[in-house]
C-alpha positions, 0 to 999 in steps of 0.5 A: 228454784228452777222455772220448772219448780215455779210452774209446779206451784199450786199457789203463786208467791208474792214479793213485797217491797217492804218486809213483814214482821213475823213472830213464831213460837212452838205451840204454847211456848213462852219463847218467841222469835222475831223474823221478817219476810218479803216472800208470801203466798196464800199457803205460806211464807219464806222466812229469810234467816241468815243461818237456817240450820240454827233455827230452833224448830224441826220439821215436825214442829207445829208453830204458832205464827203471827204475821203483821200485815200492817201496823197493829194488824196481824194474821195468826195461823199454825204452820209447819216447816216445809223446807230449809234452804241453807247458805250453801244450797244451789237455789240460794241465789234465787231465794236466799237462805231461810225457812219455808213455812206452810200454813196448816191451819188458819181460821176464815177471818185470818185467811180472808185478811191474808188474801185481801192484803196480798190482793191490795199489795198487788193492786197498789204495785207494792208487790210482784207475783211469782218470785223465785 
């Protein structure tokens, strides 16, 4: 993504030093997929995925997402695929291959926990603001 794209963002992204464990599934499905992310914001996550074209969901899928912020403490939200970045994409050098997940529904407690987690990571120096 260009610096112009970064400037157009409504919410800055944060790069974590340590990856978060993320579990995703279709709403009500028993099959769950485990992925990870180091790239989060108040409005979504970028899941690094080696071959995003093989991702078992499509852009109309509403997902159940559990992101483990700390051991034994996860936030839950419903999300939707916002964008797929395949290996051969021009922005790959900056973001890597993967899938951007937009938060479409999150309750107040989980939202507060996510905001607090991001603020603590930035304050502790274990994350940097506004990554690619």
